[in-house]
C-alpha positions as CSV (number, residue, x, y, z in Angstrom):
1,X,-18.5,-40.9,-9.5
2,X,-15.6,-39.0,-8.0
3,X,-13.0,-37.9,-10.5
4,X,-9.4,-37.9,-9.2
5,X,-6.7,-35.9,-10.8
6,X,-3.1,-36.9,-10.8
7,X,-0.8,-34.5,-8.9
8,X,1.3,-32.1,-10.9
9,X,4.7,-33.5,-11.7
10,X,7.6,-31.8,-9.8
11,X,9.1,-30.2,-12.9
12,X,5.7,-28.7,-13.9
13,X,5.0,-27.6,-10.4
14,X,8.4,-25.8,-10.2
15,X,7.7,-24.1,-13.5
16,X,4.4,-22.8,-12.2
17,X,6.1,-21.5,-9.1
18,X,8.7,-19.7,-11.1
19,X,6.1,-18.3,-13.4
20,X,4.1,-16.9,-10.5
21,X,7.3,-15.2,-9.1
22,X,8.1,-13.7,-12.5
23,X,4.6,-12.2,-12.5
24,X,5.1,-10.8,-9.0
25,X,8.6,-9.3,-9.8
26,X,7.3,-7.8,-13.0
27,X,4.3,-6.2,-11.2
28,X,6.8,-4.5,-8.9
29,X,9.4,-3.5,-11.5
30,X,7.5,-2.8,-14.7
31,X,3.7,-3.2,-14.5
32,X,3.1,0.4,-13.4
33,X,5.1,1.8,-16.2
34,X,3.3,-0.4,-18.7
35,X,0.0,0.7,-17.4
36,X,0.9,4.4,-17.9
37,X,2.1,3.7,-21.5
38,X,-1.1,1.7,-22.2
39,X,-3.4,4.5,-20.8
40,X,-1.7,7.2,-22.8
41,X,-1.1,5.1,-25.9
42,X,-4.8,4.1,-26.2
43,X,-5.7,7.8,-26.8
44,X,-3.8,7.6,-30.2
45,X,-5.6,4.5,-31.4
46,X,-9.2,3.6,-32.4
47,X,-9.6,2.4,-28.8
48,X,-9.3,5.9,-27.4
49,X,-12.7,5.6,-25.8
50,X,-11.3,2.9,-23.4
51,X,-9.0,5.5,-21.8
52,X,-11.7,8.2,-21.8
53,X,-14.1,5.8,-20.0
54,X,-11.4,4.7,-17.5
55,X,-10.5,8.4,-16.8
56,X,-14.1,9.1,-16.0
57,X,-14.2,6.1,-13.7
58,X,-10.9,7.0,-12.2
59,X,-12.2,10.5,-11.2
60,X,-15.4,9.0,-9.7
61,X,-13.4,6.4,-7.8
62,X,-10.6,8.8,-6.7
63,X,-11.2,8.6,-3.0
64,X,-11.6,4.8,-2.8
65,X,-8.0,4.0,-1.8
66,X,-8.1,6.4,1.2
67,X,-11.5,4.9,2.3
68,X,-10.5,1.3,3.0
69,X,-9.8,0.3,-0.6
70,X,-11.7,-2.3,-2.6
71,X,-10.4,-5.9,-2.2
72,X,-11.5,-8.6,-4.6
73,X,-11.5,-12.0,-2.9
74,X,-11.1,-14.0,-6.1
75,X,-7.8,-12.1,-6.7
76,X,-6.6,-12.6,-3.1
77,X,-7.4,-16.3,-3.4
78,X,-5.9,-16.8,-6.8
79,X,-3.9,-20.0,-7.4
80,X,-1.0,-17.8,-8.6
81,X,-0.3,-16.8,-5.0
82,X,-0.3,-20.4,-3.8
83,X,2.4,-21.3,-6.4
84,X,4.4,-18.2,-5.3
85,X,4.1,-19.3,-1.7
86,X,5.5,-22.7,-2.5
87,X,8.3,-21.2,-4.5
88,X,10.2,-20.0,-1.3
89,X,8.1,-21.4,0.6
90,X,6.4,-18.8,2.9
91,X,4.8,-19.7,6.3
92,X,2.7,-17.5,8.5
93,X,3.3,-18.3,12.2
94,X,0.8,-17.4,14.9
95,X,2.0,-16.9,18.5
96,X,-1.0,-15.3,20.1
97,X,-4.7,-14.7,19.7
98,X,-5.9,-11.4,18.2
99,X,-9.4,-10.3,19.3
100,X,-11.5,-9.6,16.2
101,X,-13.5,-7.0,18.1
102,X,-10.4,-4.7,18.0
103,X,-8.5,-2.9,15.3
104,X,-4.7,-3.4,15.2
105,X,-1.5,-1.7,14.0
106,X,0.9,-4.4,12.8
107,X,4.6,-3.4,12.3
108,X,6.2,-5.6,9.7
109,X,10.0,-6.1,9.9
110,X,12.3,-6.2,7.9
111,X,11.2,-4.5,4.7
112,X,13.5,-6.6,2.5
113,X,14.0,-5.7,-1.1
114,X,10.4,-6.4,-2.4
115,X,8.5,-7.2,0.8
116,X,7.6,-10.7,-0.4
117,X,6.5,-11.9,3.1
118,X,4.2,-9.0,3.7
119,X,2.7,-9.2,0.3
120,X,1.9,-12.9,0.5
121,X,0.7,-12.8,4.1
122,X,-1.4,-9.7,4.1
123,X,-2.4,-9.1,0.4
124,X,-3.3,-12.7,-0.4
125,X,-4.8,-15.7,1.3
126,X,-2.0,-18.0,0.2
127,X,-0.6,-18.5,3.7
128,X,-4.1,-18.7,5.3
129,X,-4.4,-15.4,7.1
130,X,-8.1,-15.6,7.5
131,X,-7.9,-19.1,8.8
132,X,-5.3,-18.2,11.4
133,X,-6.9,-14.9,12.4
134,X,-10.7,-15.3,11.8
135,X,-12.7,-12.1,11.8
136,X,-9.7,-9.9,10.9
137,X,-9.3,-8.0,7.6
138,X,-5.7,-7.0,6.7
139,X,-4.9,-3.7,5.0
140,X,-1.3,-3.4,3.8
141,X,0.0,0.1,3.3
142,X,2.0,1.1,0.2
143,X,3.4,4.3,-1.2
144,X,0.7,6.7,-2.2
145,X,2.5,7.3,-5.5
146,X,1.4,4.0,-6.9
147,X,-2.3,4.7,-6.4
148,X,-2.0,7.5,-8.9
149,X,-1.1,5.1,-11.7
150,X,-4.1,4.2,-14.0
151,X,-5.1,0.5,-14.1
152,X,-2.2,-0.4,-11.7
153,X,-4.2,1.2,-8.8
154,X,-7.0,-1.2,-9.3
155,X,-4.6,-4.1,-9.3
156,X,-3.3,-2.9,-5.9
157,X,-6.7,-2.3,-4.5
158,X,-7.8,-5.8,-5.4
159,X,-5.3,-7.2,-2.9
160,X,-6.4,-4.9,0.0
161,X,-3.6,-2.4,-0.3
162,X,-4.1,1.2,0.7
163,X,-2.0,4.4,0.5
164,X,0.6,5.0,3.2
165,X,-0.8,8.3,4.5
166,X,-2.4,9.2,7.8
167,X,-5.9,9.8,6.4
168,X,-6.0,6.3,4.9
169,X,-4.6,4.7,8.0
170,X,-7.1,6.6,10.3
171,X,-10.0,5.6,8.2
172,X,-9.2,1.9,8.8
173,X,-8.6,2.3,12.5
174,X,-11.7,4.3,13.0
175,X,-14.0,1.6,11.7
176,X,-16.6,0.7,14.2
177,X,-16.7,-2.9,15.4
178,X,-13.0,-3.7,15.0
179,X,-11.7,-6.6,12.9
180,X,-9.2,-4.5,10.9
181,X,-5.5,-4.9,10.7
182,X,-3.3,-2.1,9.5
183,X,0.0,-3.6,8.3
184,X,2.9,-1.2,7.9
185,X,6.4,-2.1,6.7
186,X,7.9,0.4,9.2
187,X,11.4,0.6,7.7
188,X,10.0,1.6,4.4
189,X,11.9,2.1,1.1
190,X,15.0,3.4,2.9
191,X,15.4,0.1,4.8
192,X,15.4,-1.8,1.5
193,X,18.9,-0.3,0.8
194,X,20.3,-2.4,3.7
195,X,18.4,-5.6,2.8
196,X,20.9,-8.4,2.0
197,X,21.6,-11.9,3.3
198,X,22.6,-12.1,6.9
199,X,21.4,-8.5,7.7
200,X,19.4,-7.8,10.8
201,X,19.5,-4.0,10.7
202,X,16.2,-2.3,11.2
203,X,15.4,1.4,10.5
204,X,13.3,1.9,13.6
205,X,14.9,4.3,16.1
206,X,13.3,7.4,14.7
207,X,10.2,5.8,13.2
208,X,7.6,6.7,15.7
209,X,4.6,7.8,13.6
210,X,3.0,4.4,13.6
211,X,3.2,4.4,17.4
212,X,1.5,7.8,17.7
213,X,-1.1,6.6,15.2
214,X,-1.9,3.5,17.4
215,X,-2.2,5.7,20.5
216,X,-4.5,8.2,18.8
217,X,-6.9,5.3,18.0
218,X,-6.3,3.1,21.0
219,X,-5.2,0.3,18.6
220,X,-2.9,-2.5,20.0
221,X,0.5,-2.7,18.4
222,X,1.6,-6.1,17.0
223,X,5.2,-6.7,16.2
224,X,5.9,-9.0,13.3
225,X,9.3,-10.4,12.2
226,X,9.7,-12.1,8.9
227,X,12.7,-14.5,9.1
228,X,14.3,-15.0,5.7
229,X,13.0,-11.8,4.2
230,X,16.5,-10.4,3.7
231,X,17.8,-13.7,2.3
232,X,16.0,-13.5,-1.1
233,X,18.3,-11.2,-3.0
234,X,21.9,-10.1,-3.0
235,X,22.6,-6.4,-3.4
236,X,25.4,-4.4,-4.8
237,X,27.6,-3.1,-2.0
238,X,26.4,0.4,-1.0
239,X,28.0,1.4,2.3
240,X,26.8,4.6,3.9
241,X,28.9,7.5,2.5
242,X,29.6,5.8,-0.8
243,X,28.7,7.6,-4.1
244,X,26.1,4.8,-4.8
245,X,24.4,5.2,-1.4
246,X,24.3,9.0,-1.8
247,X,22.8,8.7,-5.3
248,X,20.2,6.2,-4.0
249,X,19.3,8.5,-1.1
250,X,19.0,11.5,-3.4
251,X,16.7,9.6,-5.8
252,X,14.6,8.5,-2.9
253,X,14.2,12.1,-1.8
254,X,13.1,13.1,-5.3
255,X,10.9,10.2,-6.3
256,X,9.8,8.8,-2.9
257,X,11.0,5.3,-3.7
258,X,14.4,3.6,-3.2
259,X,16.3,1.9,-6.0
260,X,18.3,-1.0,-4.5
261,X,20.6,-2.6,-7.1
262,X,19.6,-6.2,-6.3
263,X,20.2,-9.5,-8.1
264,X,19.8,-13.2,-7.4
265,X,19.0,-15.9,-9.9
266,X,17.5,-16.2,-13.4
267,X,14.7,-18.3,-14.9
268,X,17.0,-21.0,-16.5
269,X,20.2,-20.5,-14.5
270,X,21.1,-19.8,-10.9
271,X,24.1,-17.5,-11.2
272,X,22.5,-14.2,-12.0
273,X,19.1,-12.6,-12.5
274,X,16.2,-10.7,-10.9
275,X,14.3,-13.6,-9.6
276,X,14.6,-14.2,-5.8
277,X,16.4,-17.3,-4.4
278,X,14.3,-20.2,-3.3
279,X,14.8,-19.6,0.4
280,X,12.1,-20.1,3.1
281,X,10.4,-17.2,4.8
282,X,8.7,-17.6,8.2
283,X,6.6,-14.6,9.2
284,X,6.1,-14.7,13.0
285,X,3.2,-12.6,14.4
286,X,3.9,-11.6,18.0
287,X,1.5,-10.9,20.8
288,X,-0.4,-7.6,20.9
289,X,0.8,-4.7,23.0
290,X,-2.0,-2.9,24.9
291,X,-2.3,0.7,23.9
292,X,-4.2,3.3,25.8
293,X,-6.2,5.7,23.6
294,X,-5.0,9.3,23.8
295,X,-6.1,12.0,21.3
296,X,-3.0,14.0,21.6
297,X,-0.2,11.9,23.2
298,X,2.9,13.7,24.5
299,X,6.3,13.0,23.0
300,X,7.3,11.3,26.2
301,X,4.4,8.9,26.0
302,X,5.1,8.1,22.4
303,X,8.8,7.5,23.2
304,X,7.9,5.2,26.1
305,X,5.5,3.1,24.0
306,X,8.0,3.0,21.2
307,X,10.6,1.6,23.5
308,X,8.2,-1.0,24.7
309,X,7.5,-2.0,21.1
310,X,11.3,-2.3,20.4
311,X,11.7,-4.5,23.5
312,X,8.8,-6.8,22.4
313,X,10.2,-7.0,18.9
314,X,13.6,-8.0,20.2
315,X,11.9,-10.6,22.5
316,X,10.0,-12.0,19.5
317,X,13.2,-12.3,17.5
318,X,15.3,-13.9,20.3
319,X,12.6,-16.4,21.1
320,X,12.3,-17.7,17.5
321,X,15.6,-17.1,15.8
322,X,17.2,-20.5,16.4
323,X,14.1,-22.2,15.0
324,X,14.8,-20.5,11.7
325,X,18.5,-20.9,11.3
326,X,19.6,-17.6,12.8
327,X,22.9,-18.0,14.8
328,X,22.6,-17.6,18.5
329,X,25.1,-14.7,18.6
330,X,23.1,-12.6,16.1
331,X,20.9,-9.9,17.4
332,X,18.7,-7.1,16.0
333,X,20.4,-3.7,15.3
334,X,18.4,-0.5,15.2
335,X,19.3,2.6,13.3
């Protein structure tokens, strides 16, 4: 006999969605610090052996992040991420086929405040990446700093994240047989300081390392634009040259991470808080740009391919912007 379950009521479903987003925001803002406190604190309790055993494991497992990581499929397929997807909601849009016999370098734009679109699309299966692009395995790059945090590193690895350094990227792109996607939020932490509703400014003019990387490995470049990514949070006004922007820039130079002063809504009210607004995100994957393999490309060759990439990204944006409520007169701006 088939057992049928009644669908979740709308209020309960919305609570589960909110809870999933609270978990995600906390993982970005406080989980790493909690993991450090836990690791050190256990040494001063009767559970000190837990930290000793983990430290031993950590040393033995030190190189795993730079060698493709260690994804855990049950984590990537968790129902938590499906609730989070429905909170906004987030949709992954395919515009072209990607040959699974090749490796790819995907440029994700814009970074946004907390890269919600990139996380859900490339670090989980909530939006159906594997169904849309069968035979491809995504690897999202993240600041190397976070892979030095005990316990937290394992949480990141379970989603398929790897450190944002050249050795880690090259390891993925060198894999024989293809089928690997290296996803890079090209604008990085610095671009997050310009992430606010209505902003279409991308930090890309001088970001050419990912292009050189693609050329060295002969990996096609794939532009991706996530419509709605910048609509999730408001941010305290921080124009260039202001004392706040100078402070943020200085802290970024020291710590390697940016500190955007963002806000949106709360759990029980909609006027202020650290939860993102419920606004849709449409992550559009463009067509691959053919890249000729060159072990040591000249700067002119890198510049030429970089310009081609910018043109294809602009074309992708212009072709889809009106579908996703972007005014006809708005265009991408590059800095």
